[in-house]
C-alpha positions in Angstrom: 53.7 66.1 24.1 51.0 64.0 23.2 48.5 66.8 24.8 50.2 69.4 22.4 49.7 67.0 19.2 46.0 65.9 20.2 44.6 69.2 21.5 46.9 71.5 19.2 45.3 69.4 16.3 41.9 70.0 17.5 42.2 73.9 17.9 43.9 73.9 14.3 40.9 72.0 12.9 38.4 74.2 14.8 40.0 77.3 13.9 40.1 76.2 10.4 36.4 75.3 10.4 35.5 78.7 11.7 34.4 77.5 15.1 36.4 80.1 16.9 38.9 82.4 15.9 41.6 84.6 17.5 41.0 88.4 17.3 44.4 89.8 15.7 44.1 93.0 18.1 44.6 90.6 21.1 47.4 88.2 20.1 50.8 88.3 18.7 51.0 88.1 14.8 53.4 85.1 14.9 50.9 82.1 13.9 51.8 78.5 13.3 49.4 76.5 11.3 46.9 79.4 11.8 47.3 79.4 15.5 48.8 82.3 17.4 52.1 81.8 19.5 49.9 82.2 22.7 47.6 79.2 21.9 50.6 77.0 21.3 52.4 78.2 24.7 49.1 77.6 26.5 49.6 73.6 25.7 53.2 73.8 27.2 52.8 76.3 30.1 49.5 75.1 31.6 50.5 71.5 31.9 54.0 72.5 33.3 52.2 74.5 35.9 49.9 71.9 36.8 52.8 69.2 37.2 54.8 71.6 39.0 52.0 72.5 41.6 51.4 68.8 41.9 55.0 67.9 42.8 55.4 70.9 45.1 52.3 70.0 46.9 53.8 66.4 47.3 57.0 67.9 48.7 55.2 70.2 51.2 53.3 67.2 52.3 55.8 65.0 52.7 58.0 67.7 54.9 54.8 67.6 57.4 54.5 63.9 57.7 
């Protein structure tokens, strides 16, 4: 949740300042604080995948010890 707060705020600020933008043709129209839905989901899905992969590797490693 902290990652979402910190980097989400950073993204909102950067998009607001015009440092980067999201092409409307490539993202959903749903926006929250000026960021498309995909950007918010990125902050949820990617950390989950990292933790899931780490835990899966620890599990597999434990099986072969």
